[in-house]
mmCIF file of the N, C-alpha and C atoms, coordinates in Angstrom:
data_MODEL
# 
_entry.id   MODEL 
# 
loop_
_atom_site.group_PDB 
_atom_site.id 
_atom_site.type_symbol 
_atom_site.label_atom_id 
_atom_site.label_alt_id 
_atom_site.label_comp_id 
_atom_site.label_asym_id 
_atom_site.label_entity_id 
_atom_site.label_seq_id 
_atom_site.pdbx_PDB_ins_code 
_atom_site.Cartn_x 
_atom_site.Cartn_y 
_atom_site.Cartn_z 
_atom_site.occupancy 
_atom_site.B_iso_or_equiv 
_atom_site.pdbx_formal_charge 
_atom_site.auth_seq_id 
_atom_site.auth_comp_id 
_atom_site.auth_asym_id 
_atom_site.auth_atom_id 
_atom_site.pdbx_PDB_model_num 
ATOM 1   N N  . MET A 1 1  ? -5.987  10.421 3.452  1.00 0.00 ? 1  MET A N  1 
ATOM 2   C CA . MET A 1 1  ? -5.107  11.033 3.673  1.00 0.00 ? 1  MET A CA 1 
ATOM 3   C C  . MET A 1 1  ? -3.726  10.180 4.416  1.00 0.00 ? 1  MET A C  1 
ATOM 4   N N  . TRP A 1 2  ? -2.553  10.207 3.670  1.00 0.00 ? 2  TRP A N  1 
ATOM 5   C CA . TRP A 1 2  ? -1.759  9.495  4.667  1.00 0.00 ? 2  TRP A CA 1 
ATOM 6   C C  . TRP A 1 2  ? -0.339  10.408 3.959  1.00 0.00 ? 2  TRP A C  1 
ATOM 7   N N  . THR A 1 3  ? 0.649   10.285 5.268  1.00 0.00 ? 3  THR A N  1 
ATOM 8   C CA . THR A 1 3  ? 1.650   10.768 5.229  1.00 0.00 ? 3  THR A CA 1 
ATOM 9   C C  . THR A 1 3  ? 2.454   10.127 5.967  1.00 0.00 ? 3  THR A C  1 
ATOM 10  N N  . THR A 1 4  ? 3.941   10.495 5.792  1.00 0.00 ? 4  THR A N  1 
ATOM 11  C CA . THR A 1 4  ? 4.739   9.599  6.938  1.00 0.00 ? 4  THR A CA 1 
ATOM 12  C C  . THR A 1 4  ? 5.206   10.045 8.299  1.00 0.00 ? 4  THR A C  1 
ATOM 13  N N  . ALA A 1 5  ? 5.106   9.346  9.236  1.00 0.00 ? 5  ALA A N  1 
ATOM 14  C CA . ALA A 1 5  ? 4.962   9.414  10.397 1.00 0.00 ? 5  ALA A CA 1 
ATOM 15  C C  . ALA A 1 5  ? 6.284   11.089 11.040 1.00 0.00 ? 5  ALA A C  1 
ATOM 16  N N  . THR A 1 6  ? 7.272   10.473 10.251 1.00 0.00 ? 6  THR A N  1 
ATOM 17  C CA . THR A 1 6  ? 8.391   11.648 10.342 1.00 0.00 ? 6  THR A CA 1 
ATOM 18  C C  . THR A 1 6  ? 7.624   13.036 10.138 1.00 0.00 ? 6  THR A C  1 
ATOM 19  N N  . ALA A 1 7  ? 7.286   13.191 9.204  1.00 0.00 ? 7  ALA A N  1 
ATOM 20  C CA . ALA A 1 7  ? 6.955   14.355 8.534  1.00 0.00 ? 7  ALA A CA 1 
ATOM 21  C C  . ALA A 1 7  ? 5.993   15.258 9.691  1.00 0.00 ? 7  ALA A C  1 
ATOM 22  N N  . LEU A 1 8  ? 5.045   14.354 10.561 1.00 0.00 ? 8  LEU A N  1 
ATOM 23  C CA . LEU A 1 8  ? 5.038   15.005 11.784 1.00 0.00 ? 8  LEU A CA 1 
ATOM 24  C C  . LEU A 1 8  ? 5.115   15.496 12.819 1.00 0.00 ? 8  LEU A C  1 
ATOM 25  N N  . GLN A 1 9  ? 6.585   15.776 12.545 1.00 0.00 ? 9  GLN A N  1 
ATOM 26  C CA . GLN A 1 9  ? 7.262   16.033 13.693 1.00 0.00 ? 9  GLN A CA 1 
ATOM 27  C C  . GLN A 1 9  ? 6.541   16.837 14.588 1.00 0.00 ? 9  GLN A C  1 
ATOM 28  N N  . GLY A 1 10 ? 6.718   16.651 15.802 1.00 0.00 ? 10 GLY A N  1 
ATOM 29  C CA . GLY A 1 10 ? 6.204   17.931 17.211 1.00 0.00 ? 10 GLY A CA 1 
ATOM 30  C C  . GLY A 1 10 ? 4.799   16.996 17.449 1.00 0.00 ? 10 GLY A C  1 
ATOM 31  N N  . ALA A 1 11 ? 4.192   15.706 16.731 1.00 0.00 ? 11 ALA A N  1 
ATOM 32  C CA . ALA A 1 11 ? 3.361   15.040 17.148 1.00 0.00 ? 11 ALA A CA 1 
ATOM 33  C C  . ALA A 1 11 ? 3.067   14.964 18.555 1.00 0.00 ? 11 ALA A C  1 
ATOM 34  N N  . ARG A 1 12 ? 1.992   14.736 19.390 1.00 0.00 ? 12 ARG A N  1 
ATOM 35  C CA . ARG A 1 12 ? 2.477   14.020 20.586 1.00 0.00 ? 12 ARG A CA 1 
ATOM 36  C C  . ARG A 1 12 ? 1.407   12.472 20.542 1.00 0.00 ? 12 ARG A C  1 
ATOM 37  N N  . TRP A 1 13 ? 2.356   11.372 20.150 1.00 0.00 ? 13 TRP A N  1 
ATOM 38  C CA . TRP A 1 13 ? 1.473   10.547 19.828 1.00 0.00 ? 13 TRP A CA 1 
ATOM 39  C C  . TRP A 1 13 ? 1.006   10.105 21.555 1.00 0.00 ? 13 TRP A C  1 
ATOM 40  N N  . ARG A 1 14 ? 0.076   9.058  21.472 1.00 0.00 ? 14 ARG A N  1 
ATOM 41  C CA . ARG A 1 14 ? -0.269  8.320  22.450 1.00 0.00 ? 14 ARG A CA 1 
ATOM 42  C C  . ARG A 1 14 ? -0.931  6.780  21.967 1.00 0.00 ? 14 ARG A C  1 
ATOM 43  N N  . LYS A 1 15 ? -0.706  5.840  22.644 1.00 0.00 ? 15 LYS A N  1 
ATOM 44  C CA . LYS A 1 15 ? -1.225  4.357  22.615 1.00 0.00 ? 15 LYS A CA 1 
ATOM 45  C C  . LYS A 1 15 ? -2.190  4.750  22.755 1.00 0.00 ? 15 LYS A C  1 
ATOM 46  N N  . SER A 1 16 ? -3.198  3.588  22.259 1.00 0.00 ? 16 SER A N  1 
ATOM 47  C CA . SER A 1 16 ? -4.732  3.206  22.182 1.00 0.00 ? 16 SER A CA 1 
ATOM 48  C C  . SER A 1 16 ? -4.773  2.653  23.568 1.00 0.00 ? 16 SER A C  1 
ATOM 49  N N  . SER A 1 17 ? -5.432  2.962  24.321 1.00 0.00 ? 17 SER A N  1 
ATOM 50  C CA . SER A 1 17 ? -5.703  2.102  25.513 1.00 0.00 ? 17 SER A CA 1 
ATOM 51  C C  . SER A 1 17 ? -6.277  0.755  25.269 1.00 0.00 ? 17 SER A C  1 
ATOM 52  N N  . ARG A 1 18 ? -6.899  0.260  23.813 1.00 0.00 ? 18 ARG A N  1 
ATOM 53  C CA . ARG A 1 18 ? -7.829  -0.184 23.661 1.00 0.00 ? 18 ARG A CA 1 
ATOM 54  C C  . ARG A 1 18 ? -6.546  -1.867 22.754 1.00 0.00 ? 18 ARG A C  1 
ATOM 55  N N  . SER A 1 19 ? -4.979  -0.843 22.804 1.00 0.00 ? 19 SER A N  1 
ATOM 56  C CA . SER A 1 19 ? -3.816  -1.429 21.878 1.00 0.00 ? 19 SER A CA 1 
ATOM 57  C C  . SER A 1 19 ? -3.577  -2.812 22.817 1.00 0.00 ? 19 SER A C  1 
ATOM 58  N N  . ASN A 1 20 ? -2.871  -3.885 22.458 1.00 0.00 ? 20 ASN A N  1 
ATOM 59  C CA . ASN A 1 20 ? -2.539  -4.974 22.827 1.00 0.00 ? 20 ASN A CA 1 
ATOM 60  C C  . ASN A 1 20 ? -1.622  -4.567 23.900 1.00 0.00 ? 20 ASN A C  1 
ATOM 61  N N  . GLY A 1 21 ? -1.701  -5.384 24.944 1.00 0.00 ? 21 GLY A N  1 
ATOM 62  C CA . GLY A 1 21 ? -0.444  -4.662 26.425 1.00 0.00 ? 21 GLY A CA 1 
ATOM 63  C C  . GLY A 1 21 ? 0.747   -5.403 25.803 1.00 0.00 ? 21 GLY A C  1 
ATOM 64  N N  . GLY A 1 22 ? 0.931   -6.660 25.068 1.00 0.00 ? 22 GLY A N  1 
ATOM 65  C CA . GLY A 1 22 ? 2.379   -7.372 24.998 1.00 0.00 ? 22 GLY A CA 1 
ATOM 66  C C  . GLY A 1 22 ? 2.977   -6.521 23.890 1.00 0.00 ? 22 GLY A C  1 
ATOM 67  N N  . GLY A 1 23 ? 2.302   -5.603 23.409 1.00 0.00 ? 23 GLY A N  1 
ATOM 68  C CA . GLY A 1 23 ? 3.128   -4.626 22.281 1.00 0.00 ? 23 GLY A CA 1 
ATOM 69  C C  . GLY A 1 23 ? 2.854   -5.209 21.259 1.00 0.00 ? 23 GLY A C  1 
ATOM 70  N N  . ALA A 1 24 ? 2.334   -6.474 20.704 1.00 0.00 ? 24 ALA A N  1 
ATOM 71  C CA . ALA A 1 24 ? 2.332   -6.996 19.545 1.00 0.00 ? 24 ALA A CA 1 
ATOM 72  C C  . ALA A 1 24 ? 1.158   -5.906 18.059 1.00 0.00 ? 24 ALA A C  1 
ATOM 73  N N  . GLN A 1 25 ? 0.267   -5.262 18.919 1.00 0.00 ? 25 GLN A N  1 
ATOM 74  C CA . GLN A 1 25 ? -0.701  -5.027 17.903 1.00 0.00 ? 25 GLN A CA 1 
ATOM 75  C C  . GLN A 1 25 ? -1.388  -3.622 18.835 1.00 0.00 ? 25 GLN A C  1 
ATOM 76  N N  . CYS A 1 26 ? 0.049   -2.984 18.358 1.00 0.00 ? 26 CYS A N  1 
ATOM 77  C CA . CYS A 1 26 ? -0.242  -1.349 18.872 1.00 0.00 ? 26 CYS A CA 1 
ATOM 78  C C  . CYS A 1 26 ? -0.423  -0.075 18.198 1.00 0.00 ? 26 CYS A C  1 
ATOM 79  N N  . VAL A 1 27 ? -1.273  0.273  18.278 1.00 0.00 ? 27 VAL A N  1 
ATOM 80  C CA . VAL A 1 27 ? -1.983  1.362  17.465 1.00 0.00 ? 27 VAL A CA 1 
ATOM 81  C C  . VAL A 1 27 ? -1.561  2.920  18.062 1.00 0.00 ? 27 VAL A C  1 
ATOM 82  N N  . GLU A 1 28 ? -1.186  4.310  17.937 1.00 0.00 ? 28 GLU A N  1 
ATOM 83  C CA . GLU A 1 28 ? -0.738  5.424  18.379 1.00 0.00 ? 28 GLU A CA 1 
ATOM 84  C C  . GLU A 1 28 ? -1.579  6.369  17.408 1.00 0.00 ? 28 GLU A C  1 
ATOM 85  N N  . LEU A 1 29 ? -2.208  7.461  18.380 1.00 0.00 ? 29 LEU A N  1 
ATOM 86  C CA . LEU A 1 29 ? -2.931  8.426  17.566 1.00 0.00 ? 29 LEU A CA 1 
ATOM 87  C C  . LEU A 1 29 ? -2.286  9.795  18.287 1.00 0.00 ? 29 LEU A C  1 
ATOM 88  N N  . ALA A 1 30 ? -2.393  11.177 17.245 1.00 0.00 ? 30 ALA A N  1 
ATOM 89  C CA . ALA A 1 30 ? -1.699  12.076 17.759 1.00 0.00 ? 30 ALA A CA 1 
ATOM 90  C C  . ALA A 1 30 ? -2.663  12.990 16.872 1.00 0.00 ? 30 ALA A C  1 
ATOM 91  N N  . THR A 1 31 ? -3.506  13.983 17.658 1.00 0.00 ? 31 THR A N  1 
ATOM 92  C CA . THR A 1 31 ? -4.078  15.340 17.313 1.00 0.00 ? 31 THR A CA 1 
ATOM 93  C C  . THR A 1 31 ? -3.462  16.259 16.578 1.00 0.00 ? 31 THR A C  1 
ATOM 94  N N  . VAL A 1 32 ? -3.744  16.256 14.947 1.00 0.00 ? 32 VAL A N  1 
ATOM 95  C CA . VAL A 1 32 ? -2.423  17.114 14.297 1.00 0.00 ? 32 VAL A CA 1 
ATOM 96  C C  . VAL A 1 32 ? -3.619  18.206 13.769 1.00 0.00 ? 32 VAL A C  1 
ATOM 97  N N  . GLY A 1 33 ? -3.177  19.349 13.017 1.00 0.00 ? 33 GLY A N  1 
ATOM 98  C CA . GLY A 1 33 ? -3.876  20.163 12.588 1.00 0.00 ? 33 GLY A CA 1 
ATOM 99  C C  . GLY A 1 33 ? -5.283  19.873 11.654 1.00 0.00 ? 33 GLY A C  1 
ATOM 100 N N  . SER A 1 34 ? -5.043  19.479 10.648 1.00 0.00 ? 34 SER A N  1 
ATOM 101 C CA . SER A 1 34 ? -6.161  18.656 9.996  1.00 0.00 ? 34 SER A CA 1 
ATOM 102 C C  . SER A 1 34 ? -6.807  17.325 10.644 1.00 0.00 ? 34 SER A C  1 
ATOM 103 N N  . GLY A 1 35 ? -6.499  16.623 11.780 1.00 0.00 ? 35 GLY A N  1 
ATOM 104 C CA . GLY A 1 35 ? -7.670  15.724 12.218 1.00 0.00 ? 35 GLY A CA 1 
ATOM 105 C C  . GLY A 1 35 ? -6.795  15.087 13.208 1.00 0.00 ? 35 GLY A C  1 
ATOM 106 N N  . THR A 1 36 ? -7.204  13.555 12.931 1.00 0.00 ? 36 THR A N  1 
ATOM 107 C CA . THR A 1 36 ? -6.360  12.504 13.813 1.00 0.00 ? 36 THR A CA 1 
ATOM 108 C C  . THR A 1 36 ? -5.470  11.807 12.934 1.00 0.00 ? 36 THR A C  1 
ATOM 109 N N  . ALA A 1 37 ? -4.087  11.740 13.517 1.00 0.00 ? 37 ALA A N  1 
ATOM 110 C CA . ALA A 1 37 ? -3.401  10.805 12.815 1.00 0.00 ? 37 ALA A CA 1 
ATOM 111 C C  . ALA A 1 37 ? -3.295  9.332  13.207 1.00 0.00 ? 37 ALA A C  1 
ATOM 112 N N  . VAL A 1 38 ? -2.881  8.251  12.790 1.00 0.00 ? 38 VAL A N  1 
ATOM 113 C CA . VAL A 1 38 ? -3.206  7.131  13.263 1.00 0.00 ? 38 VAL A CA 1 
ATOM 114 C C  . VAL A 1 38 ? -1.674  6.660  12.553 1.00 0.00 ? 38 VAL A C  1 
ATOM 115 N N  . ARG A 1 39 ? -0.873  5.865  13.375 1.00 0.00 ? 39 ARG A N  1 
ATOM 116 C CA . ARG A 1 39 ? 0.572   4.900  12.878 1.00 0.00 ? 39 ARG A CA 1 
ATOM 117 C C  . ARG A 1 39 ? 0.669   3.766  13.881 1.00 0.00 ? 39 ARG A C  1 
ATOM 118 N N  . ASP A 1 40 ? 1.558   2.693  13.389 1.00 0.00 ? 40 ASP A N  1 
ATOM 119 C CA . ASP A 1 40 ? 1.743   1.651  14.129 1.00 0.00 ? 40 ASP A CA 1 
ATOM 120 C C  . ASP A 1 40 ? 2.508   1.676  15.028 1.00 0.00 ? 40 ASP A C  1 
ATOM 121 N N  . SER A 1 41 ? 2.587   1.299  15.914 1.00 0.00 ? 41 SER A N  1 
ATOM 122 C CA . SER A 1 41 ? 3.758   1.891  17.107 1.00 0.00 ? 41 SER A CA 1 
ATOM 123 C C  . SER A 1 41 ? 5.356   1.065  16.547 1.00 0.00 ? 41 SER A C  1 
ATOM 124 N N  . LYS A 1 42 ? 4.887   -0.159 15.786 1.00 0.00 ? 42 LYS A N  1 
ATOM 125 C CA . LYS A 1 42 ? 5.710   -0.349 15.938 1.00 0.00 ? 42 LYS A CA 1 
ATOM 126 C C  . LYS A 1 42 ? 7.105   -0.339 14.648 1.00 0.00 ? 42 LYS A C  1 
ATOM 127 N N  . ASN A 1 43 ? 6.458   0.761  13.889 1.00 0.00 ? 43 ASN A N  1 
ATOM 128 C CA . ASN A 1 43 ? 6.855   1.730  12.714 1.00 0.00 ? 43 ASN A CA 1 
ATOM 129 C C  . ASN A 1 43 ? 6.541   2.827  12.971 1.00 0.00 ? 43 ASN A C  1 
ATOM 130 N N  . ALA A 1 44 ? 7.291   3.228  14.182 1.00 0.00 ? 44 ALA A N  1 
ATOM 131 C CA . ALA A 1 44 ? 7.151   4.679  14.202 1.00 0.00 ? 44 ALA A CA 1 
ATOM 132 C C  . ALA A 1 44 ? 7.572   5.626  13.484 1.00 0.00 ? 44 ALA A C  1 
ATOM 133 N N  . GLU A 1 45 ? 7.867   5.693  12.182 1.00 0.00 ? 45 GLU A N  1 
ATOM 134 C CA . GLU A 1 45 ? 8.981   6.248  11.191 1.00 0.00 ? 45 GLU A CA 1 
ATOM 135 C C  . GLU A 1 45 ? 8.044   6.020  9.967  1.00 0.00 ? 45 GLU A C  1 
ATOM 136 N N  . GLY A 1 46 ? 7.079   5.050  10.105 1.00 0.00 ? 46 GLY A N  1 
ATOM 137 C CA . GLY A 1 46 ? 6.351   4.779  8.485  1.00 0.00 ? 46 GLY A CA 1 
ATOM 138 C C  . GLY A 1 46 ? 5.326   5.572  8.434  1.00 0.00 ? 46 GLY A C  1 
ATOM 139 N N  . PRO A 1 47 ? 4.299   5.078  7.858  1.00 0.00 ? 47 PRO A N  1 
ATOM 140 C CA . PRO A 1 47 ? 3.108   5.759  7.551  1.00 0.00 ? 47 PRO A CA 1 
ATOM 141 C C  . PRO A 1 47 ? 2.296   6.081  8.610  1.00 0.00 ? 47 PRO A C  1 
ATOM 142 N N  . ALA A 1 48 ? 1.676   7.014  8.270  1.00 0.00 ? 48 ALA A N  1 
ATOM 143 C CA . ALA A 1 48 ? 0.414   7.754  9.306  1.00 0.00 ? 48 ALA A CA 1 
ATOM 144 C C  . ALA A 1 48 ? -0.621  8.010  8.340  1.00 0.00 ? 48 ALA A C  1 
ATOM 145 N N  . LEU A 1 49 ? -1.877  7.119  8.959  1.00 0.00 ? 49 LEU A N  1 
ATOM 146 C CA . LEU A 1 49 ? -3.226  7.813  8.200  1.00 0.00 ? 49 LEU A CA 1 
ATOM 147 C C  . LEU A 1 49 ? -3.572  8.778  9.133  1.00 0.00 ? 49 LEU A C  1 
ATOM 148 N N  . ILE A 1 50 ? -4.128  9.915  8.388  1.00 0.00 ? 50 ILE A N  1 
ATOM 149 C CA . ILE A 1 50 ? -4.670  11.485 8.740  1.00 0.00 ? 50 ILE A CA 1 
ATOM 150 C C  . ILE A 1 50 ? -6.525  11.152 8.553  1.00 0.00 ? 50 ILE A C  1 
ATOM 151 N N  . PHE A 1 51 ? -7.130  11.105 9.278  1.00 0.00 ? 51 PHE A N  1 
ATOM 152 C CA . PHE A 1 51 ? -8.671  11.461 9.590  1.00 0.00 ? 51 PHE A CA 1 
ATOM 153 C C  . PHE A 1 51 ? -9.186  12.705 9.626  1.00 0.00 ? 51 PHE A C  1 
ATOM 154 N N  . PRO A 1 52 ? -9.781  13.434 8.628  1.00 0.00 ? 52 PRO A N  1 
ATOM 155 C CA . PRO A 1 52 ? -10.622 14.834 8.623  1.00 0.00 ? 52 PRO A CA 1 
ATOM 156 C C  . PRO A 1 52 ? -11.495 14.087 10.472 1.00 0.00 ? 52 PRO A C  1 
ATOM 157 N N  . PRO A 1 53 ? -11.799 15.548 11.159 1.00 0.00 ? 53 PRO A N  1 
ATOM 158 C CA . PRO A 1 53 ? -12.768 14.836 12.591 1.00 0.00 ? 53 PRO A CA 1 
ATOM 159 C C  . PRO A 1 53 ? -13.946 14.574 12.088 1.00 0.00 ? 53 PRO A C  1 
ATOM 160 N N  . SER A 1 54 ? -14.432 14.415 11.059 1.00 0.00 ? 54 SER A N  1 
ATOM 161 C CA . SER A 1 54 ? -16.013 13.868 10.988 1.00 0.00 ? 54 SER A CA 1 
ATOM 162 C C  . SER A 1 54 ? -16.018 12.587 10.251 1.00 0.00 ? 54 SER A C  1 
ATOM 163 N N  . ALA A 1 55 ? -14.558 12.318 9.849  1.00 0.00 ? 55 ALA A N  1 
ATOM 164 C CA . ALA A 1 55 ? -14.327 10.730 9.419  1.00 0.00 ? 55 ALA A CA 1 
ATOM 165 C C  . ALA A 1 55 ? -14.004 9.906  10.889 1.00 0.00 ? 55 ALA A C  1 
ATOM 166 N N  . PHE A 1 56 ? -13.191 10.391 11.780 1.00 0.00 ? 56 PHE A N  1 
ATOM 167 C CA . PHE A 1 56 ? -12.606 9.804  13.025 1.00 0.00 ? 56 PHE A CA 1 
ATOM 168 C C  . PHE A 1 56 ? -13.811 9.250  13.794 1.00 0.00 ? 56 PHE A C  1 
ATOM 169 N N  . GLY A 1 57 ? -14.750 10.840 14.004 1.00 0.00 ? 57 GLY A N  1 
ATOM 170 C CA . GLY A 1 57 ? -15.624 10.679 14.779 1.00 0.00 ? 57 GLY A CA 1 
ATOM 171 C C  . GLY A 1 57 ? -16.647 9.701  14.198 1.00 0.00 ? 57 GLY A C  1 
ATOM 172 N N  . ALA A 1 58 ? -17.333 9.212  12.868 1.00 0.00 ? 58 ALA A N  1 
ATOM 173 C CA . ALA A 1 58 ? -17.901 8.123  12.265 1.00 0.00 ? 58 ALA A CA 1 
ATOM 174 C C  . ALA A 1 58 ? -17.110 6.860  12.339 1.00 0.00 ? 58 ALA A C  1 
ATOM 175 N N  . PHE A 1 59 ? -16.019 6.740  12.302 1.00 0.00 ? 59 PHE A N  1 
ATOM 176 C CA . PHE A 1 59 ? -15.079 5.435  12.492 1.00 0.00 ? 59 PHE A CA 1 
ATOM 177 C C  . PHE A 1 59 ? -15.385 5.358  14.608 1.00 0.00 ? 59 PHE A C  1 
ATOM 178 N N  . LEU A 1 60 ? -15.440 6.037  15.125 1.00 0.00 ? 60 LEU A N  1 
ATOM 179 C CA . LEU A 1 60 ? -15.397 6.161  16.421 1.00 0.00 ? 60 LEU A CA 1 
ATOM 180 C C  . LEU A 1 60 ? -16.732 5.147  16.903 1.00 0.00 ? 60 LEU A C  1 
ATOM 181 N N  . THR A 1 61 ? -17.709 6.066  16.224 1.00 0.00 ? 61 THR A N  1 
ATOM 182 C CA . THR A 1 61 ? -18.928 5.594  16.346 1.00 0.00 ? 61 THR A CA 1 
ATOM 183 C C  . THR A 1 61 ? -19.294 4.409  15.940 1.00 0.00 ? 61 THR A C  1 
ATOM 184 N N  . GLY A 1 62 ? -18.719 3.898  15.004 1.00 0.00 ? 62 GLY A N  1 
ATOM 185 C CA . GLY A 1 62 ? -18.957 2.962  14.228 1.00 0.00 ? 62 GLY A CA 1 
ATOM 186 C C  . GLY A 1 62 ? -18.498 1.636  15.197 1.00 0.00 ? 62 GLY A C  1 
ATOM 187 N N  . LEU A 1 63 ? -17.068 1.915  15.842 1.00 0.00 ? 63 LEU A N  1 
ATOM 188 C CA . LEU A 1 63 ? -16.563 0.935  16.789 1.00 0.00 ? 63 LEU A CA 1 
ATOM 189 C C  . LEU A 1 63 ? -17.040 0.715  18.043 1.00 0.00 ? 63 LEU A C  1 
ATOM 190 N N  . LYS A 1 64 ? -17.607 2.077  18.468 1.00 0.00 ? 64 LYS A N  1 
ATOM 191 C CA . LYS A 1 64 ? -18.742 1.676  19.654 1.00 0.00 ? 64 LYS A CA 1 
ATOM 192 C C  . LYS A 1 64 ? -20.362 0.843  19.617 1.00 0.00 ? 64 LYS A C  1 
ATOM 193 N N  . ARG A 1 65 ? -20.560 1.131  18.126 1.00 0.00 ? 65 ARG A N  1 
ATOM 194 C CA . ARG A 1 65 ? -21.901 0.323  17.556 1.00 0.00 ? 65 ARG A CA 1 
ATOM 195 C C  . ARG A 1 65 ? -21.754 -1.384 17.520 1.00 0.00 ? 65 ARG A C  1 
ATOM 196 N N  . ASP A 1 66 ? -20.113 -1.831 17.116 1.00 0.00 ? 66 ASP A N  1 
ATOM 197 C CA . ASP A 1 66 ? -19.866 -2.901 17.260 1.00 0.00 ? 66 ASP A CA 1 
ATOM 198 C C  . ASP A 1 66 ? -19.571 -3.078 18.052 1.00 0.00 ? 66 ASP A C  1 
# 
């Protein structure tokens, strides 16, 4: 599911520890009522993807495996 990041007012966004330190490729995450939201830090007003807990857990498992 996707929404605009501005629709998630009050969300506490945090930058991924794996993001590029130079700021060119930063991803931010926020825990929201329906799961985990992900947005591009360069476009804080733009779209955000929302993953249900099970899907985000599977995504993280896949990252760790690869």
